[in-house]
C-alpha positions in Angstrom: -14.9 -17.5 -16.9 -11.6 -19.1 -17.0 -11.7 -18.5 -20.8 -12.2 -14.6 -20.0 -9.6 -14.5 -17.2 -7.1 -15.9 -19.9 -8.3 -13.5 -22.7 -8.5 -10.3 -20.6 -4.9 -11.4 -18.8 -2.9 -8.7 -20.4 -5.6 -6.0 -19.4 -5.9 -7.4 -16.2 -2.1 -7.6 -15.4 -2.0 -3.9 -16.8 -4.8 -2.4 -14.7 -2.7 -4.4 -11.5 0.9 -2.6 -12.1 -1.3 0.7 -12.7 -3.0 0.0 -9.2 -0.2 -1.1 -7.3 1.8 2.1 -8.5 -0.8 3.8 -7.1 -1.0 2.7 -4.0 2.9 2.4 -3.4 2.8 6.3 -4.2 0.3 6.9 -1.4 2.2 4.3 0.9 5.6 6.4 0.0 4.4 9.8 0.9 1.9 9.2 3.7 4.5 8.5 6.1 6.2 11.5 5.3 3.0 13.9 5.7 3.0 12.2 8.8 6.9 13.0 10.0 6.1 16.8 8.7 2.6 17.0 10.6 3.9 16.0 13.9 7.4 18.2 13.6 6.4 21.1 11.8 2.5 21.6 12.7 2.0 19.8 15.8 -1.4 18.1 16.8 -3.3 21.6 16.8 -3.8 24.8 15.0 -3.9 26.2 11.4 -0.9 24.2 9.9 -2.6 20.7 11.9 -5.5 21.3 10.0 -4.3 21.7 6.6 -2.2 18.3 7.1 -5.2 16.7 8.2 -7.0 17.3 5.0 -4.1 16.3 2.6 -3.9 13.1 4.8 -7.3 12.3 4.7 -7.8 12.9 1.1 -4.9 10.8 0.5 -6.0 8.0 1.8 -9.6 8.2 1.4 -9.3 9.4 -2.8 -6.0 7.7 -3.7 -4.8 4.9 -1.4 -7.9 3.3 -0.4 -9.5 3.0 -3.8 -5.6 1.6 -5.4 -5.5 -1.0 -2.6 -8.6 -2.1 -3.6 -8.0 -2.2 -7.1 -4.7 -3.8 -6.3 -6.3 -6.4 -4.4 -9.2 -7.1 -7.0 -6.7 -7.2 -9.9 -4.3 -9.0 -8.2 -7.0 -11.9 -7.2 -8.1 -12.1 -10.8 -4.5 -12.9 -11.7 -4.2 -15.1 -9.3 -7.6 -17.2 -10.4 -6.1 -16.9 -14.0 -5.5 -20.4 -15.1 -1.8 -21.3 -15.5 -0.2 -18.1 -14.1 0.6 -18.9 -10.7 1.8 -22.2 -9.4 1.5 -22.3 -5.6 3.8 -25.1 -5.4 6.7 -23.2 -5.7 7.4 -20.9 -2.4 7.7 -17.8 -4.1 3.9 -16.9 -4.4 3.6 -17.4 -0.6 6.2 -15.0 -0.1 4.3 -12.4 -1.9 1.4 -13.3 -0.4 2.8 -12.5 3.0 4.4 -9.3 2.3 1.0 -7.7 0.0 -1.0 -8.9 3.9 2.0 -6.9 5.6 1.4 -3.7 3.4 -2.2 -4.0 3.6 -1.6 -4.4 7.9 0.7 -1.5 7.0 -2.3 0.8 5.2 -4.4 -0.1 8.2 -1.8 1.3 10.6 -1.3 4.2 8.7 -5.3 4.9 8.6 -5.4 4.4 12.5 -2.6 6.6 12.7 -4.5 9.8 10.8 -7.1 9.1 12.8 -5.2 9.8 16.2 -3.4 12.5 14.6 -6.9 13.9 13.9 -8.3 13.7 16.9 -4.6 14.6 19.2 -3.9 11.4 20.3 -1.0 10.3 18.6 2.2 9.8 20.4 4.5 8.6 17.6 7.4 10.8 17.0 8.5 12.1 13.4 11.4 9.9 13.8 8.9 6.8 14.4 7.4 8.0 11.0 10.9 8.4 9.3 11.5 4.7 9.8 8.3 3.3 9.1 8.4 5.3 5.9 10.5 2.5 4.8 8.2 -0.2 5.4 6.7 0.1 1.9 10.0 0.3 0.2 11.7 -3.1 1.6 8.3 -4.5 0.8 8.1 -3.7 -2.2 11.5 -5.1 -3.2 10.6 -8.1 -2.3 7.2 -8.7 -3.7 9.1 -7.3 -7.2 12.1 -9.9 -6.7 9.8 -12.8 -6.1 7.3 -12.2 -9.0 10.4 -11.3 -11.1 12.7 -13.8 -10.5 10.5 -16.6 -9.0 13.9 -18.1 -6.9 11.9 -20.6 -5.4 
């Protein structure tokens, strides 16, 4: 298996990068949809229903599969011999940031259900602030992987 992972490394890495880009695109867009949903459409009515469809499809068709693919290819990269030195600090920081990103993904999923049920109490301003979370996490992750600072 280790030989397969080593020989497939460029392909796995490419698929991981594609998955991450797709996941991040959805993670940037979904909180913005929530802002528009809360501020423009409220939680009831025809516009709210349109936002619910958009949010559900974005989460189920794009974000969830991309997250699963990101995790799958990322774990394959971690298992590839010689790729990650866990005695250094950067892989641990990256791993924590990925776990926080995954938590945020699930937090967004819970907010989508609340918006669908009309029970969401989060304001557009809070969703705007939360929209910055994936950006901050992405910056830390990219710097850890590219610069390996420690």
